[in-house]
C-alpha positions in Angstrom: 11.8 15.6 36.2 14.9 17.7 34.5 16.5 14.5 32.5 12.6 13.8 31.2 12.6 16.9 29.7 15.6 17.6 28.7 15.5 14.0 26.5 12.4 15.5 24.9 13.4 18.5 23.4 16.9 16.5 21.9 14.5 14.5 20.0 11.7 16.3 19.4 12.6 17.0 15.2 13.5 13.0 15.0 9.8 10.9 14.1 10.6 6.6 14.4 7.4 4.7 12.1 7.9 1.2 11.3 8.5 -0.2 7.1 8.0 -3.4 5.4 8.9 -4.7 2.4 7.2 -7.7 0.9 8.8 -6.4 -3.4 10.2 -9.8 -3.1 7.6 -11.6 -2.3 5.5 -10.0 -5.1 7.6 -10.6 -7.4 8.4 -14.0 -7.5 5.0 -14.6 -7.2 4.1 -12.2 -11.0 8.2 -14.3 -12.3 5.8 -17.2 -11.6 3.4 -16.4 -13.5 4.6 -15.5 -16.1 7.1 -18.8 -16.7 3.7 -20.7 -16.3 2.0 -20.2 -20.6 6.0 -21.7 -21.2 5.6 -24.5 -18.7 4.0 -27.0 -20.8 6.7 -26.5 -23.9 9.8 -27.2 -21.5 7.8 -30.5 -20.7 8.0 -31.4 -23.6 11.8 -30.3 -24.0 12.9 -32.6 -20.8 10.6 -35.5 -21.1 12.6 -35.9 -24.9 15.7 -35.0 -24.3 15.0 -38.0 -21.5 13.6 -40.6 -23.9 16.8 -39.7 -26.9 19.3 -40.0 -23.4 17.7 -43.2 -22.8 18.4 -44.8 -26.6 20.6 -46.2 -27.7 22.6 -47.4 -30.8 21.3 -51.4 -30.3 17.4 -51.6 -30.1 17.5 -54.5 -27.0 19.6 -52.0 -24.4 17.6 -48.6 -25.5 14.7 -48.5 -22.8 13.4 -44.6 -23.9 10.1 -46.3 -21.8 12.6 -45.7 -18.3 13.3 -41.7 -19.3 9.4 -41.5 -19.3 9.1 -43.5 -16.8 11.5 -41.2 -15.0 9.9 -37.9 -15.9 6.8 -38.9 -13.9 8.3 -40.8 -11.1 9.5 -37.2 -10.4 6.0 -35.9 -11.5 4.3 -37.5 -9.1 6.8 -38.0 -6.3 7.0 -33.4 -6.7 2.5 -33.5 -7.1 2.8 -35.9 -3.6 5.0 -34.1 -1.6 3.1 -31.1 -2.4 0.0 -32.5 -1.6 0.9 -33.6 1.4 2.8 -30.1 2.6 -0.4 -28.7 2.1 -2.1 -30.4 3.7 -0.3 -29.7 6.3 -1.0 -26.8 5.9 1.9 -25.5 5.1 1.0 -22.1 2.2 1.6 -22.2 -1.6 4.2 -20.5 -3.6 4.4 -20.0 -7.3 7.8 -20.6 -7.6 7.4 -24.8 -6.3 6.0 -24.9 -9.8 10.0 -25.9 -11.4 10.7 -28.2 -8.2 9.2 -30.8 -10.4 13.2 -29.9 -13.1 15.0 -30.3 -10.3 14.1 -32.6 -8.9 15.5 -34.2 -12.4 18.1 -31.8 -12.7 20.1 -34.6 -9.2 
């Protein structure tokens, strides 16, 4: 009994509180939604870049449609994978909007 009274007296000026922060998640969401207006411009630039890189001086070897098909396949792959993941119950976060550009960069 004596040691219990000693412990309470020793820590009477210290209090413990639990604190959690969701600042990182909120900041990522805010950054994602601030970039959405520029998403269409970026997509157009990416499609243009893919077409130009598939062009050659020879009209027989030039394959500009291959660039367009590459962009479309990356977008469809992302939509299908996000759809499957969301169907499985995983929450969609806004930073995933950058995934098609990461796939095109590979």
